C-alpha positions as CSV (number, residue, x, y, z in Angstrom):
1,X,195.0,39.4,90.9
2,X,192.9,36.6,89.3
3,X,190.3,36.9,92.1
4,X,190.1,40.7,91.6
5,X,189.4,40.4,87.9
6,X,186.9,37.6,88.2
7,X,185.1,39.6,90.9
8,X,185.0,42.5,88.4
9,X,183.6,40.2,85.7
10,X,180.9,39.0,88.1
11,X,180.0,42.6,89.0
12,X,179.5,43.4,85.3
13,X,177.4,40.3,84.8
14,X,175.2,41.0,87.7
15,X,174.6,44.6,86.6
16,X,173.6,43.9,83.1
17,X,170.5,42.0,81.8
18,X,172.3,40.0,79.1
19,X,175.7,38.5,78.3
20,X,175.9,40.7,75.1
21,X,175.4,43.8,77.2
22,X,178.0,42.6,79.8
23,X,180.5,42.0,77.0
24,X,179.9,45.5,75.6
25,X,180.3,47.1,79.0
26,X,183.5,45.1,79.6
27,X,184.9,46.1,76.2
28,X,184.2,49.8,77.0
29,X,186.0,49.4,80.3
30,X,188.9,47.6,78.7
31,X,189.3,50.4,76.2
32,X,189.4,53.1,78.9
33,X,191.6,51.4,81.5
34,X,195.2,50.3,80.7
35,X,195.6,48.6,84.1
36,X,192.4,46.5,83.4
37,X,193.8,45.5,79.9
38,X,197.1,44.3,81.5
39,X,195.2,42.4,84.2
40,X,192.9,40.9,81.6
41,X,195.8,39.8,79.4
42,X,197.5,38.1,82.4
43,X,194.2,36.4,83.4
44,X,193.7,35.1,79.9
45,X,197.2,33.6,79.9
46,X,196.7,32.1,83.3
47,X,193.4,30.3,82.3
48,X,194.5,29.5,78.8
49,X,191.9,31.6,77.0
50,X,192.2,34.0,74.2
51,X,191.7,37.7,74.8
52,X,188.9,37.7,72.2
53,X,186.9,35.0,74.0
54,X,188.1,35.1,77.6
55,X,185.3,37.3,79.0
56,X,182.6,35.5,77.1
57,X,183.9,32.1,78.2
58,X,183.9,33.2,81.8
59,X,180.3,34.6,81.4
60,X,179.0,31.3,79.9
61,X,180.7,29.3,82.6
62,X,179.4,31.6,85.4
63,X,175.8,31.6,84.0
64,X,175.9,27.8,83.6
65,X,177.0,27.4,87.2
66,X,174.2,29.7,88.4
67,X,171.7,27.6,86.4
68,X,173.0,24.4,88.0
69,X,172.3,25.9,91.4
70,X,168.7,26.7,90.5
71,X,168.3,23.3,88.8
72,X,169.5,21.5,91.9
73,X,166.9,23.5,94.0
74,X,164.2,22.5,91.6
75,X,165.2,18.9,91.7
76,X,165.0,18.9,95.5
77,X,161.4,20.3,95.4
78,X,160.2,17.4,93.2
């Protein structure tokens, strides 16, 4: 289940132009879908994050990882 929810997180991140907008979209989805809320609570427990910050923490980590990929490509070009 953890893979499913993280794939969902990534799909939201990729569809929105900013982390703030991704968070707003995720919160809307969370409010509308009780299965998503259950999965999110379980995911937060698994990774040791709070429900308040779990999605944002994931976003920040994901974006940092993407930036590292681009940075490594830039370093190779120099």
